[in-house]
C-alpha positions in Angstrom: 9.9 -25.9 2.7 8.6 -26.2 6.4 5.3 -27.8 6.8 2.6 -26.3 9.0 2.6 -29.4 11.2 6.4 -29.0 12.0 6.1 -25.5 13.3 5.3 -25.9 17.0 8.9 -25.1 18.0 8.6 -21.6 16.4 5.8 -20.4 18.5 5.5 -20.7 22.3 3.1 -18.9 24.4 1.9 -16.7 21.4 5.4 -15.3 21.1 7.5 -15.4 17.8 10.9 -17.0 18.3 12.6 -14.8 15.6 15.6 -15.9 13.9 18.7 -13.7 13.6 19.0 -13.7 9.8 16.1 -11.2 9.0 14.6 -13.5 6.4 14.0 -17.2 7.0 16.7 -19.3 5.7 14.7 -21.1 3.1 13.0 -17.8 1.9 16.4 -16.0 1.7 18.0 -18.8 -0.2 15.1 -19.3 -2.6 14.5 -22.8 -1.5 11.1 -22.1 -0.2 9.6 -21.6 -3.5 9.4 -24.2 -6.4 10.6 -23.1 -9.7 8.3 -21.5 -12.3 8.9 -24.5 -14.5 7.7 -26.9 -11.8 4.7 -24.7 -11.2 3.7 -24.9 -14.8 4.0 -28.8 -14.5 1.4 -29.0 -11.8 -1.7 -30.6 -12.7 -4.2 -29.0 -10.5 -6.9 -31.4 -9.4 -10.6 -30.3 -9.5 -12.0 -29.2 -6.3 -8.9 -28.1 -4.2 -10.2 -26.2 -1.0 -8.2 -23.5 0.6 -8.8 -21.4 3.8 -8.6 -17.6 3.7 -8.4 -15.6 6.7 -9.2 -11.8 6.8 -10.2 -8.9 9.0 -13.0 -7.5 7.1 -16.4 -7.1 8.7 -19.6 -5.0 8.0 -19.6 -3.8 4.2 -16.1 -4.8 3.8 -16.9 -8.3 4.9 -19.9 -8.4 2.8 -17.8 -7.5 -0.3 -15.3 -10.3 0.7 -18.2 -12.8 0.8 -19.5 -11.7 -2.5 -16.0 -11.8 -4.2 -15.2 -15.3 -2.7 -18.7 -16.6 -4.0 -17.9 -15.1 -7.5 -14.4 -16.8 -7.5 -15.8 -20.2 -6.4 -18.5 -20.1 -9.0 -16.4 -18.9 -12.0 -12.8 -20.2 -11.6 -11.8 -22.8 -14.2 -10.1 -25.1 -11.7 -13.0 -25.7 -9.5 -11.0 -24.2 -6.5 -13.1 -23.7 -3.3 -12.2 -20.8 -1.0 -13.5 -21.0 2.6 -13.3 -17.4 4.0 -13.2 -16.7 7.8 -13.3 -13.3 9.6 -10.7 -13.2 12.5 -11.1 -9.7 14.0 -8.6 -7.0 13.9 -5.1 -7.3 12.4 -3.6 -8.0 15.8 -6.2 -10.7 16.4 -5.6 -12.1 13.0 -1.9 -12.2 13.6 -2.4 -14.0 16.9 -4.7 -16.5 15.3 -2.3 -17.3 12.6 0.6 -17.8 15.0 -1.6 -20.1 17.2 -2.6 -22.1 14.2 0.9 -22.5 13.1 1.8 -23.8 16.4 -1.2 -26.0 16.9 -2.4 -26.9 13.4 -5.1 -25.6 11.2 -3.3 -22.7 9.6 -4.9 -20.9 6.6 -3.6 -21.2 3.1 -4.1 -17.4 2.5 -4.0 -14.7 5.1 -4.2 -11.0 5.2 -1.1 -9.5 6.7 0.7 -6.1 7.0 4.4 -5.8 6.1 5.5 -6.1 9.8 3.5 -9.3 10.1 5.1 -10.5 6.8 8.5 -10.0 8.3 7.6 -11.9 11.5 6.3 -14.9 9.4 9.3 -15.0 6.9 11.7 -14.9 9.8 10.4 -18.3 10.8 10.1 -19.8 7.3 6.4 -20.0 7.3 5.7 -18.0 4.2 5.9 -18.8 0.5 7.8 -16.4 -1.8 5.7 -15.5 -4.9 8.4 -14.9 -7.5 8.2 -18.4 -9.1 4.4 -18.0 -9.4 4.8 -14.5 -11.0 7.2 -16.0 -13.5 5.0 -19.0 -14.4 4.2 -19.2 -18.1 0.7 -20.7 -17.3 -0.1 -19.1 -14.0 1.9 -16.0 -13.8 1.4 -12.2 -14.2 2.4 -10.3 -17.5 4.4 -7.2 -17.6 1.3 -5.2 -18.5 -0.5 -6.6 -15.5 2.4 -5.4 -13.3 2.4 -2.0 -14.9 -1.3 -1.8 -14.1 -0.8 -1.9 -10.5 -0.7 1.6 -8.7 3.0 2.4 -7.9 2.7 2.5 -4.2 0.8 -0.9 -4.1 3.4 -2.7 -6.2 6.2 -1.2 -4.2 4.8 -2.7 -0.8 4.9 -6.2 -2.1 8.7 -5.9 -2.9 10.1 -3.8 -0.2 13.8 -3.7 0.6 13.5 -5.7 3.6 12.3 -8.6 1.7 15.8 -9.0 0.1 14.7 -9.0 -3.6 11.7 -11.4 -3.0 8.1 -10.8 -3.6 6.3 -11.9 -0.4 2.8 -10.7 -0.6 0.1 -9.7 -3.2 -2.6 -7.0 -3.1 -5.8 -7.3 -1.0 -7.3 -3.7 -0.5 -5.6 -0.4 -0.1 -6.5 2.9 1.4 -4.6 6.0 2.4 -4.6 8.9 5.0 -6.6 11.8 3.7 -8.1 15.0 5.4 -11.9 14.9 5.2 -13.4 18.4 5.4 -16.9 19.9 5.8 -17.0 22.5 3.1 -20.1 24.2 4.6 -18.4 24.8 7.9 -15.3 26.0 6.2 -17.4 28.5 4.3 -19.1 29.7 7.5 -15.7 30.3 9.0 -14.4 32.0 6.0 -12.0 29.3 5.1 -11.4 28.9 1.4 -10.3 25.1 1.3 -8.3 22.5 3.0 -4.9 23.5 4.4 -1.8 23.0 2.3 0.7 23.3 5.2 0.7 22.4 8.9 0.9 26.0 9.7 -2.1 26.6 7.8 -3.8 23.7 9.6 -3.2 25.5 12.9 -4.3 28.9 11.6 -7.6 27.3 10.2 -8.2 25.6 13.4 -8.0 28.9 15.4 -10.1 30.7 12.8 -12.8 28.0 12.9 -12.8 28.1 16.9 -13.1 31.8 16.8 -16.0 31.8 14.4 -18.0 28.9 15.2 -16.9 27.6 18.5 -16.3 24.3 17.2 -13.1 22.1 17.3 -11.3 21.8 14.1 -10.7 18.0 14.3 -10.8 15.0 16.4 -8.1 12.3 16.8 -8.3 8.8 17.8 -6.4 7.3 20.9 -3.7 6.1 18.5 -2.1 9.1 17.0 1.0 7.6 15.7 -0.3 7.5 12.1 -1.0 11.3 12.1 2.4 12.1 13.7 4.2 9.9 11.1 2.3 11.6 8.3 3.3 15.0 9.5 7.0 13.8 9.5 6.8 12.3 6.0 5.0 15.4 4.6 8.1 17.4 5.7 10.4 15.1 3.9 11.3 13.0 7.0 11.1 9.2 7.4 10.6 8.4 11.0 13.0 5.6 11.1 15.5 3.5 9.1 14.8 -0.1 9.8 18.1 -1.4 8.5 20.4 1.2 10.0 18.4 1.2 13.2 18.3 5.0 13.4 15.4 7.4 13.9 14.5 11.0 13.1 12.5 11.4 16.2 14.7 14.1 17.5 14.9 15.9 14.3 13.7 19.6 14.1 10.9 18.4 12.0 9.7 16.0 14.6 10.1 18.6 17.4 7.9 20.9 15.2 5.3 18.3 14.8 5.1 17.4 18.5 4.9 21.0 19.4 1.9 21.4 16.9 0.2 18.5 18.4 0.7 19.8 21.9 -0.6 23.3 20.9 -3.7 21.9 19.1 -4.8 19.8 22.2 -3.8 22.5 24.8 -6.0 25.2 23.0 -8.8 22.6 22.5 -8.7 23.0 18.8 -8.5 19.2 18.5 -9.7 16.6 20.9 -9.4 12.7 21.4 -12.4 10.7 20.5 -12.9 7.0 20.2 -14.8 7.3 17.0 -13.5 10.3 15.0 -15.9 9.6 12.1 -19.0 10.2 14.4 -17.5 13.6 15.4 -17.1 14.6 11.7 -20.3 13.2 10.3 -22.4 14.7 13.1 -20.7 18.1 12.5 -19.0 18.3 15.9 -15.6 18.9 14.0 -14.9 20.5 10.6 -12.3 17.9 9.5 -11.1 14.4 10.2 -7.7 12.9 9.4 -8.4 9.3 8.6 -8.3 6.4 6.2 -9.9 6.8 2.8 -11.4 3.3 3.3 -14.2 5.2 5.4 -15.3 7.2 2.4 -18.3 4.9 1.7 -19.4 4.9 5.3 -19.3 8.7 5.3 -21.4 8.8 2.1 -24.0 6.8 3.9 -23.9 8.7 7.3 -23.8 12.3 5.8 -26.2 11.9 3.0 -27.1 15.5 2.1 -26.6 17.1 5.5 -23.6 19.0 4.2 -21.0 19.4 1.4 -17.8 17.6 2.0 -14.8 16.0 0.2 -11.4 14.5 1.0 -8.0 16.0 0.2 -4.3 15.3 0.9 -3.1 16.0 4.4 -0.9 19.2 4.4 2.3 18.9 2.5 5.6 20.7 2.8 7.7 18.9 0.2 7.8 18.9 -3.5 6.8 15.3 -3.9 3.5 14.8 -2.0 3.3 11.7 0.2 0.8 10.2 2.6 0.4 7.0 4.5 -0.7 3.8 2.7 -3.0 1.5 4.4 -4.7 -1.9 4.0 -3.6 -5.5 4.2 -2.0 -7.7 1.7 -2.3 -11.4 0.9 0.3 -14.0 1.9 0.6 -17.8 1.3 1.4 -19.8 4.4 3.6 -22.7 3.6 1.9 -26.1 3.7 4.4 -28.2 1.6 1.5 -29.3 -0.7 2.1 -27.8 -4.3 -1.7 -28.0 -5.2 -2.7 -26.1 -2.2 -0.2 -23.4 -2.6 -0.9 -23.0 -6.3 -4.6 -22.8 -5.6 -3.9 -20.1 -3.0 -1.9 -18.1 -5.5 -4.5 -18.4 -8.1 -7.1 -17.0 -5.7 -4.7 -14.1 -4.7 -4.0 -13.4 -8.4 -7.7 -13.1 -9.3 -8.4 -11.0 -6.1 -5.9 -8.4 -7.3 -7.0 -8.2 -11.0 -9.2 -5.7 -12.5 -12.7 -7.1 -12.2 -12.3 -8.2 -8.6 -10.7 -5.0 -7.6 -13.6 -3.0 -9.2 -16.1 -5.0 -7.2 -14.1 -4.4 -3.9 -13.7 -0.7 -4.6 -17.3 -0.2 -5.6 -18.6 -2.0 -2.6 -16.3 -0.4 -0.1 -14.2 2.7 0.5 -11.0 1.0 -0.6 -9.1 2.3 -3.8 -8.4 -0.2 -6.5 -5.0 -1.7 -6.6 -5.0 -1.7 -10.4 -5.6 1.4 -12.5 -7.7 -0.4 -15.1 -10.5 -1.0 -12.6 -11.3 2.7 -13.0 -12.3 1.8 -16.6 -14.9 -0.8 -15.8 -18.5 0.0 -16.0 -19.1 -0.9 -12.4 -16.4 1.3 -10.8 -16.9 4.2 -13.3 -20.6 4.4 -12.5 -19.8 4.0 -8.8 -17.4 7.0 -8.9 -19.6 9.2 -10.8 -22.4 8.6 -8.3 -20.1 9.1 -5.4 -17.5 11.8 -6.4 -15.8 11.6 -2.9 -14.6 8.3 -3.7 -13.1 9.5 -7.0 -11.5 12.5 -5.1 -10.0 9.9 -2.5 -8.3 8.1 -5.4 -6.9 11.0 -7.5 -6.2 13.4 -4.6 -4.9 11.1 -2.0 -4.4 7.4 -2.9 -2.0 7.9 -5.8 0.5 9.8 -3.5 0.4 7.0 -0.9 3.4 4.9 0.3 3.9 2.6 3.2 5.9 3.1 6.2 9.3 1.3 6.2 8.4 -2.1 7.3 10.2 -3.9 10.1 9.6 -6.8 12.4 9.9 -4.3 15.2 7.1 -2.0 13.8 4.1 -3.1 15.9 6.3 -2.6 19.1 7.4 0.8 17.8 3.9 2.0 17.0 2.6 0.9 20.5 5.5 2.8 22.2 5.1 6.0 19.8 1.3 5.9 20.6 1.9 5.9 24.4 4.5 8.7 24.3 2.2 10.8 22.0 -0.7 10.5 24.4 1.6 11.9 27.3 2.4 14.9 24.9 -1.1 15.9 24.2 -2.1 15.5 27.8 0.8 17.9 28.7 2.8 15.3 30.8 6.0 15.6 28.9 7.5 18.1 26.8 8.0 17.6 23.1 11.8 17.5 23.5 11.4 14.8 26.3 9.0 12.9 24.2 11.4 12.8 21.1 14.3 11.7 23.2 12.3 8.9 24.7 11.0 7.8 21.4 14.4 7.9 19.8 16.1 5.8 22.5 13.3 3.2 22.7 12.8 2.9 18.9 16.5 2.6 18.3 16.7 -0.2 20.9 13.7 -2.1 19.3 15.2 -1.7 15.9 18.5 -3.1 17.0 16.9 -6.1 18.4 14.9 -6.7 15.3 15.8 -9.8 13.2 16.8 -7.5 10.3 19.8 -6.2 12.2 
């Protein structure tokens, strides 16, 4: 296992020097993780301290602080977790890379799958399978079955080559918030079930109320990906380095986006939530993690709920968001075991019920719904219950790749040109196809 102090050569000028194997040598061979038997033999000393870096602020950060305090006060090993807010996911990723190069790296960090693939390609991450299999510190089959399907799947994606490289933090999904009162005024019966109906409702709302149907943020790649997936199309294959950006379904989606913006049925806004909660739009496509903030901001101004985005396949699907936890290698068995025990606790029933009740995140485990805390919270806030049962249970992550962040940035830029009318949908599709294929081919997975 490579220690943090020996990692300077991997990180120069903030840029990852990715290996060509797709998984770090130690991780892919299993050498990075001690055996379950060895883990069971660790005599964890009292008072081990670990550092935990995250991206949670406002009510989400308050929930993290509450949970860390609860863990520190109650865990039987006397483990002390020091939590630290590091800004956005991009800023957190940059901070982790800088710490691995210069020292002071955290023991536990939040990370998306694309970040995980960056880290593992450089042997700085600890596979979790031996911890899961540990008799003393592991996870039972019942506990694994308790995890929501999409949440468990994202810890063991194909790109991880059979390894478990992360564990749940908090999860949300892409839903369609809608103002039921505005819908009634416009003669709209309910949320759209297809993208054609989405366009029809947008026109009907504009004609009857003069309002735009929705606002979208500057980064529209998530909405576009969701359109493709709801049509049964996966935007790209990370392993084969192929894309579906020039497929008929993609062209249809790009044409829809172009029409929505051309006819001013949808517009770009920096804060789409403010547009929705202040009744300047009738809908918002966004993360269900913001359900709690909408409850606070809307109050009793109007009736609203959250539904699945339009679906055009038999099996409903939407985007799964939210970070996971990873252990960054220190070479110290005590530190890494303590990190795992905190991660295991965070993903369990009571902790997930606290997190879901305090925030808009959905619980990673189904048993959290049966706790007194979350049952009461969902009864008091039915939109949060709707977000879980209508949207979250259908959520799946995008195919992870170390090239994912670069692809997202590229797609975001091209989509902006589409909605501004600078390029045609066909031109945009061809550019995205060529640039994404090139990025995928250069990825350490290929």
